[in-house]
RODO-2510 file (C-alpha; in nm, 4 decimals, decimal comma):
residues 308
     n   res          X          Y          Z
     1     m    10,3758    12,3645    13,8347
     2     r    10,3353    11,9929    13,7703
     3     t    10,0094    11,8414    13,6463
     4     s     9,8764    11,4911    13,5970
     5     k     9,5445    11,3307    13,5080
     6     a     9,3837    10,9970    13,5911
     7     f     9,0512    10,8366    13,5073
     8     s     8,8606    10,5990    13,7302
     9     p     8,5459    10,4194    13,6203
    10     a     8,2381    10,4734    13,8301
    11     g     8,1145    10,1651    14,0079
    12     i     7,7800    10,0162    14,1007
    13     s     7,7571     9,7765    14,3933
    14     s     7,4791     9,5227    14,3427
    15     f     7,5003     9,3414    14,6786
    16     f     7,7294     9,3481    14,9806
    17     q     7,8180     9,2207    15,3254
    18     i     7,9585     9,4573    15,5896
    19     c     8,2864     9,3246    15,7328
    20     d     8,3949     9,5510    16,0191
    21     s     8,3869     9,3144    16,3186
    22     e     8,5352     8,9829    16,4323
    23     p     8,3181     8,6673    16,4440
    24     d     8,2590     8,7319    16,8163
    25     g     8,1328     9,0831    16,7434
    26     t     8,4466     9,2695    16,8490
    27     p     8,4913     9,5768    16,6250
    28     i     8,7893     9,5691    16,3887
    29     t     8,9978     9,8832    16,4356
    30     d     9,2522     9,8346    16,1560
    31     p     9,1134    10,0096    15,8438
    32     e     9,3182     9,7772    15,6232
    33     r     9,1110     9,4820    15,7452
    34     i     8,7722     9,6561    15,7389
    35     g     8,5789     9,6181    15,4168
    36     s     8,3016     9,4230    15,2519
    37     r     8,2247     9,1202    15,0408
    38     g     7,9991     9,1683    14,7445
    39     g     7,9841     9,2391    14,3749
    40     g     7,9012     9,4941    14,1098
    41     f     8,0029     9,6631    13,7847
    42     a     8,2601     9,9185    13,6708
    43     l     8,1306    10,1702    13,4144
    44     k     8,2966    10,3445    13,1225
    45     r     8,1483    10,6637    13,2636
    46     g     8,3261    10,7805    13,5759
    47     v     8,5528    11,0435    13,7293
    48     l     8,8311    11,2266    13,5460
    49     t     9,0732    11,3800    13,7974
    50     e     9,3281    11,6503    13,7204
    51     v     9,5912    11,7394    13,9794
    52     e     9,8046    12,0547    13,9870
    53     v    10,0974    12,0681    14,2299
    54     e    10,3578    12,3319    14,3099
    55     e    10,5939    12,3847    14,5995
    56     s    10,4743    12,6430    14,8498
    57     e    10,5768    12,7953    15,1823
    58     e    10,2674    12,6417    15,3393
    59     k    10,0435    12,3501    15,2573
    60     k     9,7219    12,4359    15,0756
    61     v     9,4654    12,1915    14,9365
    62     e     9,1740    12,2791    14,7086
    63     v     8,9222    12,0302    14,5700
    64     f     8,6694    12,1036    14,2986
    65     i     8,3872    11,8863    14,1649
    66     n     8,2546    11,9815    13,8224
    67     g     8,3985    12,3305    13,8627
    68     r     8,2513    12,3918    14,2088
    69     s     8,4584    12,4179    14,5255
    70     a     8,3972    12,0973    14,7247
    71     p     8,5051    12,1262    15,0894
    72     e     8,2836    11,8220    15,1581
    73     a     8,5097    11,5936    14,9487
    74     e     8,6592    11,4344    15,2600
    75     t     8,7859    11,1151    15,0980
    76     t     8,9859    11,3044    14,8364
    77     r     9,1307    11,5346    15,1048
    78     r     9,2246    11,2349    15,3174
    79     v     9,4266    11,0651    15,0421
    80     i     9,6035    11,3931    14,9681
    81     e     9,7066    11,4180    15,3340
    82     m     9,8300    11,0585    15,3310
    83     l    10,0436    11,1169    15,0221
    84     l    10,1855    11,4505    15,1351
    85     k    10,3090    11,2867    15,4550
    86     k    10,5474    11,0888    15,2342
    87     t    10,7220    11,4103    15,1203
    88     d    10,9526    11,6565    15,2968
    89     c    10,8233    11,9699    15,1209
    90     h    10,5105    12,1840    15,1463
    91     y    10,2841    12,1933    14,8426
    92     r     9,9850    12,3728    14,7058
    93     v     9,7587    12,1036    14,5637
    94     k     9,4551    12,1632    14,3437
    95     v     9,2389    11,8632    14,2534
    96     s     8,9614    11,8951    13,9954
    97     h     8,7141    11,6083    13,9566
    98     k     8,4932    11,5909    13,6497
    99     v     8,2168    11,3531    13,7565
   100     d     8,0068    11,1987    13,4792
   101     v     7,7532    11,0154    13,7015
   102     p     7,5203    11,1213    13,9856
   103     v     7,6857    11,1780    14,3250
   104     g     7,5478    10,9993    14,6326
   105     a     7,3344    10,7514    14,4416
   106     g     7,5435    10,4354    14,4540
   107     f     7,7926    10,5037    14,1731
   108     g     8,1106    10,4885    14,3827
   109     t     8,2159    10,8468    14,3136
   110     s     8,4049    10,8866    14,6430
   111     a     8,6160    10,5790    14,5692
   112     a     8,6665    10,6822    14,2062
   113     g     8,7750    11,0319    14,3086
   114     a     9,0110    10,8971    14,5736
   115     l     9,1719    10,6456    14,3358
   116     g     9,2184    10,9034    14,0606
   117     t     9,3659    11,1493    14,3091
   118     v     9,6209    10,9019    14,4461
   119     m     9,7289    10,7935    14,0987
   120     a     9,7559    11,1455    13,9526
   121     l     9,9057    11,3080    14,2633
   122     s    10,1695    11,0389    14,3120
   123     r    10,2678    11,0880    13,9482
   124     a    10,2889    11,4665    13,9891
   125     l    10,4942    11,4358    14,3078
   126     g    10,7245    11,1746    14,1591
   127     t    10,6198    10,9207    14,4230
   128     s    10,6282    10,5679    14,2830
   129     l    10,3384    10,3432    14,3885
   130     t    10,2074    10,0074    14,2681
   131     f     9,8398     9,9526    14,1893
   132     s     9,7975     9,7705    14,5200
   133     q     9,9563    10,0587    14,7111
   134     i     9,7315    10,3083    14,5321
   135     g     9,4281    10,0943    14,6173
   136     r     9,5405    10,0612    14,9792
   137     l     9,5508    10,4392    15,0336
   138     a     9,2121    10,4932    14,8665
   139     h     9,0541    10,2065    15,0634
   140     i     9,1813    10,3358    15,3987
   141     a     9,0519    10,6855    15,3182
   142     e     8,7079    10,5499    15,2272
   143     v     8,6843    10,3484    15,5480
   144     e     8,8062    10,6326    15,7699
   145     c     8,5699    10,8828    15,6067
   146     r     8,2817    10,6293    15,6067
   147     t     8,2044    10,6845    15,2387
   148     g     8,2372    10,3173    15,1416
   149     l     8,3759     9,9772    15,2337
   150     g     8,4726     9,7785    14,9256
   151     t     8,4194     9,9888    14,6136
   152     v     8,7891    10,0545    14,5579
   153     s     8,8683     9,6914    14,4673
   154     g     8,6170     9,6876    14,1834
   155     l     8,7442    10,0140    14,0380
   156     l     9,1021     9,8873    14,0378
   157     y     9,0114     9,5854    13,8245
   158     g     8,6987     9,6749    13,6266
   159     g     8,4343     9,4450    13,4782
   160     c     8,1749     9,2501    13,6771
   161     v     8,3648     9,2151    14,0026
   162     l     8,3244     8,9765    14,2962
   163     v     8,5020     9,0671    14,6210
   164     k     8,5355     8,7402    14,8132
   165     k     8,7524     8,8663    15,0996
   166     p     8,7293     9,2072    15,2725
   167     g     9,0058     9,4577    15,3325
   168     v     9,2579     9,6480    15,1235
   169     p     9,2712     9,5253    14,7617
   170     d     9,6084     9,3485    14,7881
   171     s     9,4849     9,1380    15,0800
   172     g     9,1386     9,0733    14,9409
   173     s     9,0316     8,7998    14,7042
   174     i     8,8980     8,9455    14,3798
   175     d     8,7290     8,7534    14,0973
   176     r     8,5326     8,8574    13,7902
   177     i     8,2482     8,7232    13,5794
   178     p     8,3318     8,7669    13,2076
   179     v     8,1137     9,0242    13,0295
   180     p     8,0805     8,9753    12,6509
   181     p     8,0857     9,2791    12,4187
   182     g     7,7628     9,4620    12,3563
   183     y     7,6249     9,4809    12,7107
   184     y     7,5228     9,8065    12,8759
   185     i     7,4193     9,9259    13,2176
   186     v     7,1073    10,1423    13,2212
   187     a     7,0641    10,3100    13,5593
   188     g     6,8005    10,5423    13,6981
   189     v     6,8127    10,7434    14,0199
   190     f     6,5055    10,8320    14,2272
   191     q     6,6999    10,9994    14,5068
   192     p     7,0428    10,9802    14,6741
   193     r     7,1147    10,7876    14,9913
   194     m     7,4294    10,8901    15,1761
   195     t     7,6569    10,5968    15,2619
   196     r     7,7648    10,7302    15,6015
   197     e     7,4060    10,7728    15,7240
   198     f     7,3106    10,4306    15,5931
   199     l     7,6010    10,2532    15,7627
   200     e     7,4942    10,4044    16,0954
   201     k     7,1329    10,2870    16,0654
   202     a     7,1524     9,9626    15,8670
   203     d     7,0269     9,6304    16,0042
   204     r     7,3663     9,4674    15,9745
   205     e     7,2603     9,1223    16,0902
   206     i     7,0123     9,0815    15,8042
   207     i     7,2413     9,2430    15,5454
   208     n     7,5357     9,0250    15,6403
   209     r     7,3387     8,7013    15,6488
   210     v     7,1729     8,7639    15,3112
   211     g     7,4933     8,9070    15,1628
   212     a     7,6895     8,5941    15,2539
   213     e     7,4178     8,3723    15,1038
   214     t     7,4110     8,5831    14,7864
   215     l     7,7858     8,5499    14,7265
   216     i     7,7720     8,1706    14,7775
   217     r     7,4841     8,1315    14,5310
   218     i     7,6542     8,3470    14,2677
   219     l     7,9805     8,1520    14,2961
   220     e     7,7859     7,8266    14,2537
   221     e     7,6657     7,9548    13,9143
   222     p     7,8833     8,2520    13,8094
   223     s     7,6770     8,3721    13,5143
   224     l     7,5582     8,7269    13,4513
   225     e     7,1951     8,6126    13,4645
   226     n     7,2433     8,4525    13,8055
   227     f     7,4423     8,7518    13,9302
   228     m     7,1547     8,9893    13,8495
   229     r     6,8891     8,7496    13,9845
   230     r     7,0666     8,7019    14,3170
   231     s     7,1461     9,0736    14,3493
   232     r     6,7792     9,1595    14,3136
   233     e     6,6919     8,8963    14,5728
   234     f     6,9469     9,0560    14,8070
   235     a     6,7731     9,3950    14,7854
   236     e     6,4316     9,2390    14,8423
   237     k     6,5287     9,0061    15,1292
   238     t     6,7125     9,2829    15,3172
   239     g     6,4182     9,5205    15,2860
   240     l     6,6308     9,7869    15,1178
   241     v     6,3980     9,8239    14,8193
   242     t     6,1238    10,0815    14,7911
   243     e     5,8003    10,0267    14,6022
   244     r     5,9072    10,2382    14,3056
   245     v     6,2411    10,0553    14,2828
   246     v     6,0498     9,7246    14,2553
   247     r     5,8235     9,8639    13,9840
   248     l     6,1178     9,9914    13,7800
   249     m     6,3063     9,6616    13,8135
   250     d     5,9963     9,4755    13,6910
   251     a     5,9431     9,7153    13,4000
   252     s     6,3053     9,6972    13,2827
   253     q     6,3053     9,3175    13,2903
   254     d     5,9733     9,3061    13,1038
   255     a     6,1325     9,5335    12,8402
   256     g     6,4180     9,2912    12,7795
   257     a     6,6897     9,3558    13,0383
   258     l     6,8943     9,0499    13,1340
   259     g     6,8243     9,1461    13,4947
   260     a     6,7814     9,4440    13,7240
   261     a     6,8929     9,5234    14,0777
   262     q     6,9169     9,8144    14,3198
   263     n     7,2244    10,0357    14,3512
   264     m     7,3990     9,9867    14,6834
   265     l     7,3599    10,2395    14,8328
   266     g     7,0981    10,4561    14,6673
   267     e     6,7322    10,4604    14,5770
   268     a     6,8304    10,3703    14,2238
   269     v     6,8035    10,0807    13,9791
   270     h     7,0603     9,9363    13,7393
   271     a     6,9717     9,6981    13,4589
   272     l     7,2079     9,4854    13,2507
   273     v     7,0969     9,5174    12,8898
   274     p     7,2138     9,3669    12,5581
   275     r     7,2560     9,6266    12,2838
   276     d     6,9561     9,5064    12,0819
   277     r     6,7210     9,5629    12,3816
   278     l     6,8604     9,9018    12,4789
   279     e     6,5849    10,1154    12,3238
   280     p     6,2839     9,9404    12,4862
   281     v     6,4596     9,9318    12,8253
   282     l     6,5330    10,3053    12,8011
   283     e     6,1656    10,3634    12,7185
   284     a     6,0711    10,1689    13,0320
   285     f     6,3032    10,3796    13,2479
   286     g     6,1615    10,6942    13,0877
   287     k     5,8152    10,6127    13,2221
   288     f     5,9491    10,6438    13,5773
   289     l     6,2225    10,9065    13,5598
   290     p     6,3194    11,2201    13,3627
   291     d     6,6088    11,1903    13,1171
   292     e     6,8527    11,3724    13,3458
   293     r     6,8158    11,0964    13,6080
   294     i     6,8892    10,8127    13,3652
   295     i     7,2389    10,7149    13,2583
   296     v     7,3600    10,4642    13,0024
   297     s     7,7095    10,3211    13,0036
   298     e     7,9050    10,0318    12,8634
   299     i     8,0842     9,8157    13,1188
   300     e     8,4486     9,9098    13,1736
   301     n     8,6793     9,6104    13,1731
   302     q     8,9813     9,8221    13,2655
   303     g     9,0326     9,9902    13,6016
   304     v     9,1754    10,3255    13,7129
   305     r     9,4541    10,4591    13,4904
   306     l     9,6659    10,7602    13,4012
   307     v     9,5470    10,9580    13,0978
   308     g     9,6757    11,2451    12,8878
***
């Protein structure tokens, strides 16, 4: 039996623009070209993926999330299928994800799990892939399974990421806003919002218009303060915010956060906080949510990687 481990940071998307059609409205069918523009943060908390592989008379795939069998982990299963097609043998594959953030609340866990699986499984199989090739497989799986559009790019690079061109990471245009030491993300989750359901119901015209404007305004002044300000405006102008999200954003900023925005996609708030304001911001979050729905993480300036 061969084993390998990889870690991917979790990711928070702060604003986005859906890019799955041509300018004339014709749907794009190539998953490599489908994606999003937008921006967000990679977190030091994330998904640790362990892969066990052994040759077998028939193919068998098992996926576990935090020790529980996870037949619903479609994106992970899809990348496994894509990789196994590159081999001539049958394998039994067991993938175990240890997820250190809430699932389905805008923390990019599907993308993180897919990236970690591709990196660890390719290592275990002896299949050599570049970072761009790893990102390509994870991106295609996310698009085909409708669990995300552009999260993979941010988790490949880490930091405060701006995706300026949609599609697979090696064809997209990625930039970052420098994050100085001593900054944290404090995030609180009211309830999950499933990406697939949202993408089917979203008012794309408004999201895409405001998303495009948001990216332009951030690039005009690429500071962390402006990034958070424009991301909050995106949530408000698109009508994605709920009343309690607005109240929590206000409270966290009053307590000293550099800025606060809504997780895309989840009924959740993330605040960017300097270390010396961490305690009062946590107290503000605690007035709205129980401790188990609040997470604190430093920003991860490195992307997905092999560990162990």
